[in-house]
NUTI-209675 format. One record per residue: y, x, z of N, C-alpha, C in turn. Coordinates in steps of 0.001 Angstrom, whole numbers. Layout:
N
Y,X,Z,Y,X,Z,Y,X,Z
...
END
This chain:
284
-205577,99081,-64258,-206796,100339,-64110,-207242,100524,-62734
-208003,100789,-61940,-207813,100679,-60458,-208543,102319,-59945
-208075,102580,-59004,-208272,103814,-58691,-209314,103893,-57534
-209442,105165,-56927,-210647,104870,-56026,-210326,103746,-54785
-211416,103233,-54374,-211815,102347,-54175,-211616,100682,-54442
-211040,100345,-55445,-210482,99652,-55872,-208895,99349,-55890
-208120,100321,-55468,-206846,100397,-54880,-206368,100586,-56386
-204487,100287,-56404,-203967,100073,-57618,-203885,101508,-57977
-203661,102149,-59118,-203480,103338,-59464,-202009,103906,-59138
-201422,104462,-58841,-200236,105146,-58245,-199974,106343,-59620
-198876,106431,-59951,-198242,107118,-61124,-196893,107971,-61147
-196750,109139,-60565,-195565,109572,-60028,-194732,109721,-61537
-193728,109183,-61525,-192657,109574,-62822,-191470,110361,-62337
-191019,111009,-62654,-188901,111710,-62636,-188338,111240,-63823
-187631,110436,-63220,-186709,109972,-64258,-185136,110243,-63892
-184104,110059,-64657,-182962,110310,-64507,-182303,108953,-64278
-181550,108476,-63386,-180699,107273,-63178,-179967,106841,-64719
-180596,105543,-64948,-179470,105660,-66145,-178241,105230,-66144
-177370,104711,-65275,-175895,104688,-64974,-175621,104210,-63396
-174591,105303,-62919,-174493,105114,-61553,-173919,103334,-61632
-173370,103187,-62494,-172803,101568,-62330,-173697,100486,-62613
-174912,100668,-63304,-175617,99321,-63246,-177102,99578,-62501
-177283,100860,-62100,-178443,101173,-61112,-179380,101452,-61729
-180650,100427,-61466,-181699,100961,-62644,-182065,99570,-63399
-181263,98936,-63396,-181321,97196,-64598,-181773,97600,-65539
-181860,98924,-66554,-182420,99157,-67016,-184071,99487,-67252
-184663,99537,-66014,-185839,99495,-65569,-186471,98013,-65139
-186068,96964,-65184,-186045,95681,-65500,-186065,95585,-63485
-184790,95297,-63212,-184579,95398,-61464,-185549,94325,-60934
-186024,93198,-61682,-186679,92046,-60705,-187731,92706,-60291
-188419,93896,-60860,-189645,94435,-60504,-189468,95999,-59353
-188026,96138,-59297,-187853,97091,-58531,-187661,97147,-57030
-188075,98066,-56240,-187834,97731,-54597,-187282,99169,-54444
-186322,99629,-53861,-185977,100394,-53322,-186097,100627,-51977
-186496,102164,-51729,-186576,102557,-50002,-186195,104000,-49897
-186124,104137,-48812,-185529,105660,-48222,-186842,105913,-47454
-187338,107253,-47806,-188438,108013,-47397,-188078,107586,-45723
-189070,108114,-44887,-189355,107869,-43176,-188699,108967,-42784
-187650,108446,-41416,-186581,110185,-41020,-186878,111279,-40903
-188608,110866,-40764,-189271,112450,-40591,-189583,112989,-41245
-189385,112585,-42792,-189563,113741,-43897,-188351,114468,-43994
-188386,115328,-44351,-187558,116728,-44618,-186279,116171,-45382
-185953,115436,-45927,-184932,114535,-46734,-184981,113319,-46883
-184205,112714,-45496,-183973,111583,-46096,-182920,110400,-46743
-182193,111611,-47809,-181499,111072,-48469,-182377,110953,-49946
-183734,110833,-50134,-184178,111205,-51253,-184544,109417,-51566
-184035,109521,-53226,-184285,107831,-53325,-185700,108135,-54176
-186387,106554,-53922,-187414,106371,-55164,-187654,104648,-55172
-188078,104896,-56455,-188105,103309,-56781,-189737,102857,-56930
-190194,101562,-56888,-191267,100995,-57023,-191226,100191,-57725
-192582,100179,-59122,-192244,99350,-59913,-193799,99074,-59985
-194015,97667,-59887,-195467,97065,-59941,-195448,96417,-61697
-196269,97157,-62389,-197048,96551,-63071,-198568,95763,-63584
-198891,94596,-63357,-200292,94432,-63012,-200853,95418,-61716
-201995,95869,-62471,-202481,96600,-60781,-201829,98018,-60939
-200792,98532,-61622,-200683,99826,-61919,-199265,99975,-60989
-199087,100974,-60423,-197733,100935,-59509,-197172,102489,-60382
-195857,102110,-60162,-195144,103372,-60790,-194061,103744,-59644
-194166,104707,-59331,-193466,105714,-58268,-192246,106407,-59193
-191057,105968,-59327,-190277,106518,-60249,-189022,107277,-59047
-188842,108421,-59407,-187795,109535,-58565,-186875,109106,-59353
-185418,109131,-58434,-184108,108841,-58965,-183258,110098,-59247
-182773,110568,-60118,-182099,112044,-60024,-180694,111708,-59672
-179916,112640,-59405,-178258,112444,-58869,-177831,113202,-60598
-177053,112427,-60728,-176088,112975,-62177,-174923,113861,-61685
-174506,115061,-61865,-173771,115821,-61425,-172938,116573,-62546
-171835,116545,-62340,-170701,117278,-63301,-169752,118448,-62097
-170096,119686,-62586,-169444,120610,-62009,-168291,120932,-62955
-167354,121439,-62303,-166091,121985,-62706,-165117,123302,-62051
-165167,124299,-62198,-164844,126101,-61629,-164273,126804,-62404
-163330,127260,-62569,-162527,128149,-63498,-162834,129284,-63007
-163725,129910,-61940,-163817,131311,-62155,-165484,131300,-62562
-165560,132215,-63789,-167031,132282,-64378,-168090,132666,-64091
-167492,133743,-62863,-168830,133854,-61963,-168991,133307,-60709
-168526,132564,-60353,-168561,130923,-59176,-169516,130046,-60133
-168605,129875,-61144,-169449,128756,-62173,-170802,129246,-62209
-171196,130347,-62651,-172387,130654,-62955,-173555,130381,-61721
-172759,130666,-60845,-173752,130632,-59479,-173881,129247,-58929
-172548,128382,-58916,-172908,127280,-58342,-174092,126675,-59638
-174105,126540,-60911,-174613,126231,-61597,-176260,126412,-61423
-176402,127541,-60938,-177560,128070,-60715,-178195,127231,-59427
-177198,127046,-58451,-177591,126600,-57351,-178218,125134,-57577
-177004,124408,-58373,-177681,122994,-58470,-178750,122812,-59407
-178528,123401,-60682,-180255,123390,-61357,-181185,123712,-60784
-181484,124502,-59624,-182625,124818,-58771,-183409,123434,-58397
-182278,122652,-57809,-182779,121417,-57274,-183469,120355,-58021
-184517,120168,-58121,-185106,119257,-58942,-184427,117267,-58780
-183920,117304,-57295,-183266,116070,-57580,-181994,115461,-58305
-181675,117113,-59016,-180356,117240,-59304,-180270,117294,-61045
-179627,116544,-61584,-179206,116229,-62975,-178053,117356,-63567
-177820,118318,-63853,-176282,118986,-64351,-175921,118534,-65550
-175276,117610,-65871,-175172,116996,-67115,-174028,117451,-67534
-172868,117873,-67346,-172141,118846,-67570,-170983,120102,-66734
-170450,120837,-67080,-169914,122001,-66540,-168879,122405,-67527
-167434,122127,-66510,-166022,122822,-67085,-165483,123853,-66387
-164120,123974,-66726,-163480,124784,-66060,-162096,124549,-65971
-161478,123512,-66295,-160118,122776,-65831,-159922,121303,-65921
-158729,120962,-65509,-159207,119444,-64850,-159088,118869,-65954
-157851,119121,-67418,-158493,117942,-68984,-159881,117957,-69014
-160974,119313,-69313,-162055,118961,-69282,-163596,118168,-68178
-162598,118512,-67013,-163227,117981,-66114,-163312,116256,-66248
-162209,115891,-66434,-161893,114128,-66426,-162597,113628,-68121
-162868,114425,-69172,-163163,114262,-70053,-164809,114666,-69864
-165510,115480,-69001,-167001,115315,-68709,-167329,113999,-68156
-166659,113589,-67284,-166830,112055,-66434,-166808,111213,-67128
-165844,110684,-68373,-165810,110103,-69215,-166834,110075,-69831
-167292,111226,-70454,-168674,111325,-71294,-169793,110983,-70521
-170089,111674,-69557,-171523,111264,-68709,-171206,110489,-67586
-170401,110029,-67333,-170351,109024,-66207,-171744,109602,-64909
-171350,110569,-64502,-171900,111016,-63478,-171974,110084,-61881
-172991,110825,-60970,-172810,109958,-59827,-171910,110938,-58672
-172239,112239,-59171,-171104,112946,-57933,-170824,114389,-59085
-169181,114698,-58373,-168598,115606,-59152,-168517,116598,-58291
-168610,117937,-58655,-168458,119257,-57738,-167794,119907,-58446
-166116,119895,-57442,-164737,120590,-58498,-164245,121996,-57285
-163950,122670,-57711,-163117,124091,-57954,-161725,122852,-56675
-161203,123420,-55989,-159616,122688,-55796,-158804,123098,-56518
-158475,124465,-56911,-157513,124843,-57821,-158076,125454,-59406
-157772,124499,-60310,-158022,124965,-61495,-156615,125140,-62236
-156833,125696,-63907,-155833,125143,-65160,-155613,123517,-65330
-154613,122925,-65377,-153831,123813,-66177,-152555,124210,-65211
-152612,123672,-63596,-151573,124178,-63006,-151894,124943,-61872
-153233,125181,-61389,-153842,126083,-60349,-153356,125698,-59358
-152944,124565,-59043,-152272,124031,-57562,-153176,122939,-56792
-153658,121875,-57568,-154396,121063,-56637,-155279,120392,-57341
-155987,120628,-58356,-156584,119630,-59690,-157782,119483,-58890
-158460,119594,-58261,-159395,119515,-57355,-159369,117622,-56747
-158243,117835,-56155,-157557,116764,-55244,-157529,115775,-56364
-156405,115942,-57179,-156380,115038,-58066,-157203,114537,-58836
-158337,114809,-59143,-159677,114767,-60045,-160139,113606,-58950
-160327,113823,-57607,-160842,113217,-56564,-160098,111868,-56253
-159090,111732,-56270,-157678,110570,-56696,-157905,109993,-57881
-158248,110324,-59025,-158210,109598,-60341,-159791,109183,-60428
-160901,109682,-59331,-161783,109072,-59506,-161919,108019,-58533
-160945,108081,-57405,-161131,107020,-56503,-160353,105556,-57016
-159835,105595,-58030,-159208,105022,-58737,-159875,104163,-59783
-160422,104993,-60332,-161218,104914,-62041,-162689,104617,-62067
-163405,105582,-60610,-164499,105582,-61033,-164951,105723,-59335
-164602,104451,-58308,-164864,104151,-57065,-166095,104986,-56725
-167552,104509,-57339,-168362,104708,-57042,-169216,106671,-57109
-168230,107134,-57604,-168484,108614,-57816,-168258,109335,-56645
-169224,110289,-55912,-168867,111318,-55036,-168160,112547,-55118
-167579,112871,-54781,-167196,114566,-54275,-167274,115368,-53922
-167184,116287,-54142,-167708,117579,-53187,-166659,118531,-54076
-165364,118879,-52817,-164370,119949,-53346,-164835,121301,-52802
-165017,122206,-53541,-165068,123694,-53093,-163696,124512,-52964
-163556,124892,-51599,-162032,125489,-51355,-161889,126783,-50852
-161593,127818,-50887,-161487,128571,-50148,-160001,128773,-48988
-159705,127338,-48823,-158463,127077,-48053,-158581,126325,-46948
-159078,126988,-45566,-158447,125986,-44372,-157743,125091,-44088
-156827,125204,-44389,-155246,124263,-44207,-155481,122948,-44227
-155350,122348,-43217,-155277,120680,-43400,-154719,120109,-44311
-153610,120365,-44960,-152672,119651,-45620,-154037,119336,-46935
-154706,120430,-47667,-155568,119981,-48438,-156389,118907,-48288
-157378,119176,-47223,-158479,118160,-46425,-157495,117170,-46213
-156637,116723,-46144,-155762,115698,-45519,-155518,115352,-46501
-155053,115374,-47942,-154633,114754,-48776,-156213,114371,-49754
-157294,115158,-50107,-158882,114516,-50387,-159014,113232,-49694
-158692,113115,-48109,-159328,111938,-47694,-158109,110797,-47597
-157112,110738,-48028,-156332,110320,-47956,-156155,108485,-48218
-157285,108741,-48988,-157407,107330,-49753,-159252,106769,-48881
-159525,107644,-48128,-160518,107283,-47332,-161867,108389,-47680
-162414,108573,-46304,-163504,109581,-46569,-164727,109471,-47283
-165162,108127,-48145,-166141,107409,-48113,-166641,108481,-49406
-167905,109099,-49566,-168223,109683,-50779,-167082,111097,-50889
-166789,111503,-49938,-165927,112720,-50054,-166403,114040,-49155
-166566,115254,-49796,-166946,116444,-48983,-166209,117527,-49455
-165384,118400,-48522,-164565,118823,-48160,-165504,120467,-47576
-165683,121067,-48510,-166575,122584,-48311,-165708,123929,-48233
-166231,124911,-47901,-165287,126285,-48050,-166470,126929,-48773
-165740,127657,-50057,-166750,128693,-50933,-167722,129556,-49692
-167148,130266,-49364,-167574,131370,-48419,-168615,130957,-47900
-169099,129441,-47578,-169941,128798,-46607,-171146,128315,-47627
-171033,128595,-48959,-172057,127343,-49489,-172848,128773,-50762
-173016,129782,-49986,-173510,130975,-50497,-175081,130218,-50897
-175704,129561,-49921,-177147,129271,-50246,-177224,127756,-50942
-178440,127062,-51293,-178254,126116,-52021,-178148,125034,-50896
-178664,125173,-49398,-178846,123718,-48469,-177584,123325,-48343
-176436,123768,-48404,-175575,123264,-47990,-174926,122390,-48684
-174638,123352,-49967,-174181,122297,-51531,-175041,121105,-51473
-176267,121299,-51569,-177391,120377,-51912,-177137,119088,-51118
-176805,119387,-49403,-176737,118529,-48601,-175545,117641,-48670
-174275,118425,-49140,-173384,117333,-49568,-173363,116861,-50770
-174282,117362,-51950,-174304,116128,-52772,-174969,115372,-52526
-176036,115038,-51611,-176637,114334,-51355,-175750,112997,-50582
-175362,113317,-49432,-174348,112919,-48777,-173770,112008,-49674
-172879,112261,-50242,-171516,111858,-51065,-172322,110977,-51807
-173299,111247,-52542,-173930,110460,-53394,-173883,108628,-52939
-174608,108967,-51611,-174687,107933,-51139,-173355,107463,-50051
-172389,108157,-50349,-171150,107553,-49841,-170388,107957,-48472
-171256,108939,-48142,-171205,109663,-46682,-169897,110525,-47455
-169576,111010,-46247,-168634,112693,-46078,-169079,113516,-45330
-168511,114636,-45637,-168671,116138,-44835,-167634,116746,-45156
-167220,117533,-44022,-166140,118433,-43587,-166382,119715,-43565
-166201,120882,-43993,-166523,121947,-43418,-166074,121875,-41686
-166875,122741,-40850,-166698,122444,-39429,-165209,123918,-39077
-165225,124634,-39915,-163808,125243,-39818,-162438,124383,-40035
-162781,123788,-40849,-161424,123055,-41372,-161592,121702,-40447
-162565,121491,-39907,-162413,120072,-38810,-161690,120982,-37581
-161879,122462,-37544,-161315,122894,-36190,-159870,123198,-36521
-159397,123189,-37834,-157735,123095,-38241,-157221,121987,-38128
-158087,120819,-38210,-157704,119940,-38194,-157000,119403,-36879
-158083,119707,-35564,-157696,119534,-34095,-156657,119815,-33766
-156385,121508,-34342,-155731,122398,-34126,-153978,121522,-34186
-154288,121242,-35717,-152622,120528,-36534,-152303,119305,-35439
-153490,118674,-35165,-152968,117324,-34005,-152370,117696,-32890
-152929,119168,-32448,-152609,119471,-31059,-151192,120134,-30852
-150763,120447,-32030,-149491,121429,-31949,-148402,120538,-32883
-147673,119997,-32420,-146451,120024,-33027,-145753,120700,-33803
-145742,120198,-35187,-145184,120951,-36487,-143882,121639,-36119
-143558,122927,-36654,-142357,123293,-36639,-141104,122818,-37381
-141408,121891,-38150,-140670,121565,-39297,-141854,119927,-39453
-140590,118889,-40016,-141418,117905,-40676,-142077,118057,-41841
-141756,119033,-42476,-141924,119513,-43695,-143496,120123,-43638
-144357,120348,-42530,-145303,120919,-42669,-146249,120119,-42474
-146107,118706,-42546,-146970,117658,-42403,-147175,117105,-44005
-146244,117783,-44725,-146536,117127,-46432,-147846,118143,-46770
-148760,117840,-47712,-149022,118272,-48798,-148870,119389,-49589
-149398,120385,-50212,-148466,121228,-51686,-147949,120075,-52230
-148683,118780,-53043,-148251,117764,-54083,-147002,117357,-53476
-146980,117342,-52113,-145743,116400,-51675,-144676,116989,-51798
-145223,118412,-51572,-143982,119609,-51404,-143502,119615,-52655
-143849,119655,-53956,-143444,119850,-55173,-142723,118705,-55511
-143294,117568,-55132,-142371,116061,-55357,-140919,116248,-54977
-141078,116460,-53194,-139840,116479,-52847,-138849,117350,-53430
-139477,118726,-53972,-138760,119461,-54456,-138340,119352,-55725
-138870,118603,-56434,-138331,117832,-57616,-137094,116684,-57595
-137192,115949,-56587,-136266,115026,-56056,-135459,115366,-55420
-135733,116521,-54577,-134268,117558,-54347,-133158,117824,-55763
-133486,117944,-56779,-132793,118121,-58083,-132252,117123,-58956
-132364,115841,-57970,-131772,114335,-58445,-132971,114068,-59612
-134032,114292,-59778,-135290,113688,-60820,-135256,112362,-60077
-135484,111844,-61692,-136374,110069,-60958,-137564,110172,-61021
-138818,109393,-60856,-139889,109151,-60387,-140594,109563,-61937
-139884,109116,-62801,-140333,109483,-64253,-140240,110752,-64735
-139057,111151,-64228,-138602,113143,-64932,-139743,113424,-64021
-140002,113294,-62704,-140850,114001,-62153,-142054,113934,-62486
-142433,112831,-62787,-143776,112941,-63107,-143967,113326,-64659
-143288,113663,-65623,-142992,114416,-66691,-143313,116060,-66176
-142407,116190,-65356,-142302,117973,-65215,-143549,118267,-64958
-144122,117701,-63661,-145595,117863,-63141,-146990,117472,-63886
-146619,116977,-64614,-148015,116611,-65711,-148853,115434,-65367
-148214,114688,-64027,-148857,113534,-63334,-148307,111841,-63651
-149109,111014,-63426,-148316,109775,-63701,-147244,109344,-62886
-146567,108439,-63405,-145144,107936,-62342,-146160,107219,-61023
-147160,106826,-61213,-147550,105741,-60510,-147985,107128,-59174
-148603,108139,-59844,-148808,108864,-59044,-147733,109431,-58176
-146817,109488,-58718,-145454,110250,-57900,-144898,108814,-56858
-145157,107921,-57240,-144635,106701,-56409,-145780,106658,-54688
-146697,107016,-55447,-147706,106901,-54253,-147487,108241,-53278
-146977,109489,-53807,-146847,110849,-53142,-145642,110138,-52457
-144372,109958,-53051,-142869,109639,-52568,-143158,108306,-51316
-144137,107563,-51424,-144049,106709,-50163,-144768,107471,-48947
-145878,108130,-49213,-146540,109141,-48515,-145710,109873,-47937
-144699,110646,-48442,-143049,111475,-47564,-142914,110698,-46786
-142043,109605,-47455,-141295,108616,-46636,-142117,108060,-45177
-143220,107865,-45760,-143945,107899,-43976,-144404,108371,-43471
-144180,110114,-43235,-144627,110923,-42603,-143265,111279,-41945
-142086,111279,-42748,-140541,111137,-42187,-140340,110370,-41380
-140756,109179,-41483,-140351,107493,-40356,-139516,106714,-41066
-139594,107180,-42479,-138284,106865,-43546,-139066,105199,-44056
-140113,104820,-43647,-141149,103586,-44751,-140199,102434,-44884
-139052,102517,-43322,-138565,101053,-43746,-137237,101234,-44365
-136758,102105,-44856,-135086,102423,-45599,-135748,102056,-46731
-134415,101428,-46948,-133968,101273,-48673,-134405,102202,-49486
-135151,102256,-50764,-135457,102923,-51497,-134242,104541,-51589
-132861,104230,-51715,-132001,105090,-52011,-131716,106060,-51422
-131769,105218,-50055,-131227,105823,-48426,-132668,106728,-48218
-133801,106468,-48352,-135032,107180,-47968,-134687,108236,-48578
-134668,108302,-50106,-134635,109382,-50797,-133746,110592,-50831
-132523,110022,-50435,-131379,111058,-49553,-131766,111900,-48095
-132553,110688,-47474,-132822,111463,-45910,-133828,112344,-46210
-134960,112017,-47239,-136094,112874,-47258,-135209,114519,-47723
-134440,114339,-49042,-134139,115582,-49496,-133445,116318,-48579
-132483,115642,-47590,-131613,116215,-46802,-132723,116992,-45795
-134107,116526,-45448,-134878,117005,-44466,-135421,118152,-45138
-135722,117695,-46474,-136277,119051,-47131,-134959,120119,-47515
-134069,119915,-47924,-132775,121033,-47681,-132535,121929,-46895
-132706,120828,-45189,-132342,121645,-43769,-133645,122390,-43501
-134793,121849,-44050,-136059,122926,-43484,-135973,123965,-44183
-135322,124039,-45834,-135822,125435,-46250,-134432,126577,-46046
-133243,125462,-45535,-132056,126390,-44794,-132348,127112,-43701
-133512,126395,-42703,-133648,126558,-41528,-134919,128175,-41646
-135838,127899,-42744,-136505,129222,-43321,-135976,130191,-43525
END
């Protein structure tokens, strides 16, 4: 069917992305051509797909599937409204704790996860742990961590395995939809966003030598070192903290690297790391 002046008819359709892992294969990838809108458009992250069937062209709008996790009911409702108000996002699941978040991810296969930094069951670093889990199990999924902490340790822990597809925003600065929406779009494309106040703290941390080697550790690393100081094995530490033994080993290696013990034999560096921990606490 031809439109005005014999030109192909253009039909706009709003669709959800079939799956972040297979892109738009379900729409017949041989007939699709992806492109970004011109830079002078109000949002150059918006994605479209063009499909030609005979003389009829279909412009398909691809949404970003989002899962949200926040334990505070009031904040959860507010963030839900912010995300749902943007036609480019599809909020496919909302949870309030770490186990529920992982379940929502495996069930709905989102493109982006927006998560609180601290949630049940431990109320420590569930958001960081979720980001680490995703890096290992769903590397293409972007993560926006919402936090009330400007402490560099949290941001560094989030970026430990790379900054691609990661955002760290302060809750107090996400009152409006624009900042959160921008972060979701950027991490969906593999980019990164760090709140300017957190960047300031990171710069300050680099320009001032820590009072103790312990100051370089993230909250989770401090927990693991504390357990190590009690003479526990990696397996026992994993059971105590509710994490995998592989995660304990990874954090332990990070501790050793920060203490300059990477080249030591395992037993020696565990002993020396514990001595640093005990000495730091005795000095405090």
